[in-house]
PASE-980353 format. One record per residue: x, y, z of N, C-alpha, C in turn; residue number from 1. Coordinates in Angstrom, 1 decimal. Layout:
! PASE-980353
<<X, Y, Z>, <X, Y, Z>, <X, Y, Z>, NUM>
...
***
This chain:
! PASE-980353
<<-7.3, 23.0, 27.9>, <-7.5, 23.9, 26.8>, <-8.9, 23.9, 26.8>, 1>
<<-9.4, 25.2, 26.6>, <-10.8, 25.4, 26.5>, <-11.4, 25.1, 25.1>, 2>
<<-12.8, 24.8, 25.0>, <-13.4, 24.6, 23.8>, <-13.1, 25.9, 22.9>, 3>
<<-13.3, 26.9, 23.4>, <-13.1, 28.1, 22.5>, <-11.7, 28.1, 21.9>, 4>
<<-10.7, 27.9, 22.8>, <-9.3, 27.9, 22.3>, <-9.2, 26.9, 21.1>, 5>
<<-9.7, 25.7, 21.4>, <-9.5, 24.7, 20.3>, <-10.2, 25.1, 18.9>, 6>
<<-11.4, 25.9, 19.0>, <-12.1, 26.3, 17.9>, <-11.3, 27.3, 17.3>, 7>
<<-10.7, 28.2, 17.8>, <-9.8, 29.2, 17.5>, <-8.6, 28.7, 16.7>, 8>
<<-8.0, 27.7, 17.5>, <-6.9, 27.1, 16.9>, <-7.1, 26.4, 15.6>, 9>
<<-8.1, 25.7, 15.4>, <-8.5, 25.1, 14.2>, <-8.9, 26.1, 13.1>, 10>
<<-9.8, 27.0, 13.5>, <-10.1, 28.0, 12.4>, <-8.9, 28.9, 11.9>, 11>
<<-7.8, 29.2, 12.9>, <-6.6, 30.0, 12.5>, <-5.8, 29.0, 11.5>, 12>
<<-5.7, 27.8, 12.0>, <-4.9, 26.8, 11.1>, <-5.4, 26.7, 9.7>, 13>
<<-6.8, 26.6, 9.8>, <-7.4, 26.6, 8.4>, <-7.3, 27.8, 7.6>, 14>
<<-7.5, 28.8, 8.1>, <-7.4, 30.2, 7.3>, <-5.9, 30.4, 6.7>, 15>
<<-5.1, 30.2, 7.7>, <-3.7, 30.4, 7.2>, <-3.1, 29.4, 6.1>, 16>
<<-3.5, 28.2, 6.4>, <-3.2, 27.2, 5.2>, <-3.8, 27.6, 4.0>, 17>
<<-5.0, 28.1, 4.2>, <-5.9, 28.5, 2.9>, <-4.8, 29.7, 2.3>, 18>
<<-4.7, 30.5, 3.1>, <-3.8, 31.8, 2.6>, <-2.6, 31.4, 1.9>, 19>
<<-1.8, 30.5, 2.5>, <-0.6, 30.1, 1.9>, <-0.7, 29.4, 0.5>, 20>
<<-1.9, 28.7, 0.5>, <-2.2, 27.9, -1.0>, <-2.7, 29.1, -1.9>, 21>
<<-3.4, 30.0, -1.6>, <-4.1, 30.9, -2.5>, <-3.1, 32.1, -3.0>, 22>
<<-2.5, 32.5, -1.9>, <-1.4, 33.6, -2.0>, <-0.1, 33.4, -2.4>, 23>
<<0.4, 32.2, -2.1>, <1.8, 31.6, -2.3>, <2.8, 32.8, -2.3>, 24>
<<3.1, 33.1, -1.1>, <4.3, 34.2, -0.8>, <5.5, 33.9, -1.6>, 25>
<<5.9, 35.1, -2.2>, <7.1, 35.1, -3.1>, <8.1, 34.6, -2.5>, 26>
<<8.9, 33.6, -2.8>, <10.2, 33.1, -2.4>, <10.1, 31.8, -1.8>, 27>
<<8.8, 31.5, -1.7>, <8.4, 30.0, -1.2>, <8.4, 29.0, -2.2>, 28>
<<9.1, 28.1, -2.3>, <9.2, 27.3, -3.5>, <8.8, 25.7, -3.1>, 29>
<<8.9, 25.4, -1.9>, <8.5, 23.9, -1.3>, <7.1, 24.0, -0.9>, 30>
<<6.7, 22.9, -0.3>, <5.4, 22.5, 0.1>, <5.4, 22.9, 1.6>, 31>
<<4.3, 23.7, 1.9>, <4.3, 24.3, 3.4>, <3.0, 23.5, 3.9>, 32>
<<3.2, 23.2, 5.4>, <2.0, 22.8, 6.2>, <2.1, 23.4, 7.4>, 33>
<<0.9, 23.9, 7.9>, <0.6, 24.4, 9.1>, <0.3, 23.3, 10.0>, 34>
<<1.3, 22.9, 10.9>, <1.1, 21.7, 11.6>, <0.3, 21.7, 12.8>, 35>
<<0.4, 23.0, 13.4>, <-0.4, 23.2, 14.7>, <-0.6, 24.6, 14.8>, 36>
<<-1.5, 25.0, 15.7>, <-1.7, 26.5, 16.2>, <-2.0, 26.3, 17.6>, 37>
<<-1.3, 27.2, 18.4>, <-1.5, 27.3, 19.9>, <-1.8, 28.6, 20.3>, 38>
<<-3.1, 28.9, 20.7>, <-3.5, 30.3, 21.1>, <-3.5, 30.3, 22.4>, 39>
<<-2.9, 31.4, 23.1>, <-3.0, 31.5, 24.5>, <-4.3, 31.7, 25.2>, 40>
<<-4.5, 31.3, 26.4>, <-5.7, 31.2, 27.1>, <-6.5, 32.5, 27.0>, 41>
<<-5.6, 33.6, 26.9>, <-6.5, 34.9, 26.8>, <-6.7, 35.4, 25.3>, 42>
<<-6.5, 34.5, 24.4>, <-6.6, 34.7, 22.9>, <-5.8, 36.0, 22.4>, 43>
<<-4.6, 36.4, 23.0>, <-3.9, 37.5, 22.6>, <-2.8, 37.1, 21.8>, 44>
<<-2.5, 35.9, 21.9>, <-1.2, 35.4, 21.0>, <-1.4, 34.1, 20.5>, 45>
<<-0.9, 33.8, 19.3>, <-1.0, 32.5, 18.6>, <0.4, 32.0, 18.0>, 46>
<<0.7, 30.9, 18.4>, <1.9, 30.4, 17.8>, <1.6, 29.5, 16.6>, 47>
<<2.0, 29.8, 15.6>, <1.8, 29.1, 14.2>, <3.0, 28.2, 13.8>, 48>
<<2.8, 26.8, 13.9>, <3.9, 25.8, 13.7>, <4.0, 25.5, 12.2>, 49>
<<5.0, 25.8, 11.5>, <5.1, 25.5, 10.1>, <6.3, 24.4, 9.8>, 50>
<<5.9, 23.5, 8.7>, <6.7, 22.5, 8.3>, <6.9, 22.8, 6.9>, 51>
<<8.2, 22.8, 6.4>, <8.4, 22.9, 5.0>, <9.0, 21.7, 4.4>, 52>
<<8.6, 21.4, 3.3>, <9.3, 20.2, 2.5>, <9.9, 20.8, 1.3>, 53>
<<11.1, 20.5, 1.1>, <11.8, 21.1, -0.3>, <12.4, 22.4, 0.0>, 54>
<<12.4, 22.9, 1.3>, <12.9, 24.2, 1.4>, <13.3, 24.4, 2.9>, 55>
<<14.3, 25.0, 3.2>, <14.7, 25.2, 4.6>, <13.6, 26.0, 5.3>, 56>
<<13.2, 25.4, 6.5>, <12.0, 25.8, 7.3>, <12.4, 27.2, 7.8>, 57>
<<13.7, 27.4, 8.3>, <14.0, 28.6, 8.9>, <13.9, 29.9, 7.8>, 58>
<<14.3, 29.6, 6.7>, <14.1, 30.7, 5.5>, <12.7, 30.7, 5.2>, 59>
<<11.9, 29.8, 5.2>, <10.5, 30.0, 5.0>, <10.0, 30.8, 6.0>, 60>
<<10.4, 30.7, 7.3>, <9.8, 31.4, 8.5>, <10.2, 32.9, 8.2>, 61>
<<11.4, 33.3, 7.8>, <11.9, 34.5, 7.6>, <11.1, 35.3, 6.5>, 62>
<<10.7, 34.4, 5.5>, <9.9, 34.9, 4.4>, <8.4, 35.3, 4.9>, 63>
<<7.9, 34.4, 5.7>, <6.5, 34.6, 6.2>, <6.6, 35.6, 7.1>, 64>
<<7.6, 36.0, 7.8>, <7.6, 37.2, 8.6>, <7.3, 38.5, 8.0>, 65>
<<7.8, 38.4, 6.6>, <7.6, 39.7, 5.8>, <6.0, 40.0, 5.5>, 66>
<<5.3, 38.9, 5.4>, <3.8, 38.7, 5.2>, <2.9, 38.7, 6.6>, 67>
<<3.5, 38.8, 7.6>, <2.7, 38.9, 8.8>, <1.6, 39.8, 8.9>, 68>
<<1.9, 41.0, 8.5>, <0.7, 42.1, 8.5>, <-0.3, 41.7, 7.6>, 69>
<<0.0, 41.1, 6.4>, <-1.0, 40.7, 5.5>, <-1.8, 39.6, 6.2>, 70>
<<-1.3, 38.6, 6.8>, <-1.9, 37.5, 7.1>, <-2.8, 38.0, 8.5>, 71>
<<-2.1, 38.8, 9.2>, <-2.9, 39.3, 10.5>, <-4.2, 40.1, 9.9>, 72>
<<-4.0, 40.7, 8.8>, <-5.2, 41.5, 8.3>, <-6.3, 40.6, 7.8>, 73>
<<-5.8, 39.5, 7.1>, <-6.7, 38.6, 6.6>, <-7.6, 37.9, 7.8>, 74>
<<-6.8, 37.7, 8.9>, <-7.5, 37.0, 10.1>, <-8.5, 38.0, 10.7>, 75>
<<-8.2, 39.3, 10.7>, <-9.1, 40.3, 11.2>, <-10.3, 40.3, 10.4>, 76>
<<-10.3, 40.2, 9.0>, <-11.3, 40.2, 8.3>, <-12.3, 39.0, 8.3>, 77>
<<-11.6, 37.9, 8.5>, <-12.3, 36.6, 8.5>, <-12.8, 36.1, 9.9>, 78>
<<-12.1, 36.3, 10.9>, <-12.4, 36.0, 12.3>, <-13.4, 36.8, 12.8>, 79>
<<-14.5, 36.4, 13.4>, <-15.5, 37.3, 13.9>, <-15.2, 37.3, 15.5>, 80>
<<-14.1, 38.1, 15.7>, <-13.6, 38.3, 17.2>, <-13.3, 39.9, 17.3>, 81>
<<-13.4, 40.1, 18.7>, <-13.2, 41.6, 19.0>, <-11.6, 41.8, 18.9>, 82>
<<-10.8, 41.0, 19.3>, <-9.5, 41.1, 19.2>, <-8.9, 39.8, 18.5>, 83>
<<-7.9, 40.1, 17.5>, <-7.3, 38.9, 16.8>, <-5.9, 38.7, 17.6>, 84>
<<-5.6, 37.5, 17.7>, <-4.4, 36.9, 18.3>, <-3.3, 37.6, 17.4>, 85>
<<-2.2, 37.9, 18.2>, <-0.9, 38.4, 17.5>, <-0.3, 37.1, 17.1>, 86>
<<0.2, 36.9, 15.7>, <0.7, 35.6, 15.5>, <2.3, 35.7, 15.4>, 87>
<<2.9, 34.4, 15.7>, <4.3, 34.4, 15.5>, <4.5, 33.0, 14.8>, 88>
<<5.4, 33.0, 13.9>, <5.7, 31.7, 13.2>, <6.8, 31.0, 13.9>, 89>
<<6.8, 29.7, 13.9>, <7.6, 29.0, 14.6>, <8.0, 27.6, 13.6>, 90>
<<9.2, 27.3, 13.5>, <9.5, 26.2, 12.7>, <9.2, 24.8, 13.4>, 91>
<<8.5, 24.0, 12.8>, <8.2, 22.6, 13.3>, <9.0, 21.6, 12.7>, 92>
<<9.9, 21.1, 13.5>, <10.9, 20.1, 12.8>, <10.6, 18.6, 13.2>, 93>
<<9.4, 18.4, 13.7>, <9.0, 17.1, 14.0>, <9.0, 16.0, 12.9>, 94>
<<8.6, 16.7, 11.8>, <8.5, 15.7, 10.6>, <9.9, 15.5, 10.0>, 95>
<<10.9, 16.3, 10.1>, <12.3, 16.0, 9.8>, <12.8, 14.9, 10.9>, 96>
<<12.5, 15.1, 12.1>, <12.9, 14.3, 13.1>, <12.4, 12.9, 12.8>, 97>
<<11.1, 12.8, 12.6>, <10.6, 11.6, 12.3>, <11.0, 10.8, 11.0>, 98>
<<11.4, 11.6, 10.1>, <12.1, 11.1, 9.0>, <13.4, 10.5, 9.2>, 99>
<<14.3, 11.1, 10.0>, <15.4, 10.8, 10.5>, <15.4, 9.5, 11.2>, 100>
<<14.3, 9.3, 12.1>, <14.2, 8.1, 13.0>, <13.9, 6.9, 12.1>, 101>
<<12.8, 7.2, 11.1>, <12.4, 6.2, 10.1>, <13.6, 5.6, 9.3>, 102>
<<14.7, 6.6, 8.9>, <15.6, 6.1, 8.1>, <16.6, 5.3, 8.9>, 103>
<<16.8, 5.8, 10.1>, <17.7, 5.0, 11.0>, <17.1, 3.6, 11.2>, 104>
<<16.0, 3.5, 11.5>, <15.2, 2.0, 11.6>, <15.3, 1.3, 10.3>, 105>
<<15.2, 2.0, 9.3>, <15.3, 1.2, 7.9>, <16.8, 0.8, 7.7>, 106>
<<17.8, 1.7, 8.1>, <19.3, 1.2, 7.8>, <19.4, -0.1, 8.7>, 107>
<<19.0, 0.0, 10.0>, <19.1, -1.2, 11.0>, <18.6, -2.3, 10.3>, 108>
<<17.5, -2.3, 9.8>, <16.9, -3.5, 9.2>, <17.5, -4.0, 8.1>, 109>
<<18.2, -3.1, 7.2>, <18.8, -3.4, 6.1>, <20.3, -4.0, 6.3>, 110>
<<20.8, -3.6, 7.4>, <22.1, -4.1, 7.7>, <22.1, -5.6, 8.3>, 111>
<<21.0, -6.2, 8.1>, <20.9, -7.5, 8.6>, <20.4, -7.9, 10.0>, 112>
<<20.2, -6.8, 10.7>, <19.6, -7.3, 12.0>, <18.1, -7.7, 11.8>, 113>
<<17.6, -8.4, 12.9>, <16.4, -8.9, 12.7>, <15.3, -8.0, 13.1>, 114>
<<14.1, -8.2, 12.6>, <12.9, -7.3, 12.8>, <12.5, -7.8, 14.2>, 115>
<<12.4, -6.8, 15.1>, <11.9, -7.2, 16.6>, <10.5, -7.8, 16.5>, 116>
<<9.7, -7.5, 15.6>, <8.3, -8.1, 15.5>, <8.4, -9.5, 15.3>, 117>
<<9.4, -10.0, 14.4>, <9.5, -11.4, 14.0>, <10.1, -12.4, 15.0>, 118>
<<10.5, -11.9, 16.1>, <11.2, -12.7, 17.1>, <10.1, -13.4, 17.9>, 119>
<<9.0, -13.0, 18.0>, <8.0, -13.5, 18.9>, <7.6, -14.9, 18.5>, 120>
***
């Protein structure tokens, strides 16, 4: 990944996060996080990974699709680029997955099995 891609990823992530806090799209009740942004090498497309806490992520993605032109317009105004990447929102379930694994590990520890770190 080029340095320019990394800078664009970071800037888009920051701008969209700021937009979600300031504008708070109607219908979103939970806490949203822009977990990652992946811009294509030609800077024409950007995948925006969203994680939602307290609300179904797929429902949040559906709501955000209604605001995609507003967000795209905001990026056009704030990014100093000739072409603005076309954005698409993608559900990031890594947080949910990590939470499930943590719970499973806690359940194993509570069930009386020994902690592997204590066996040494």
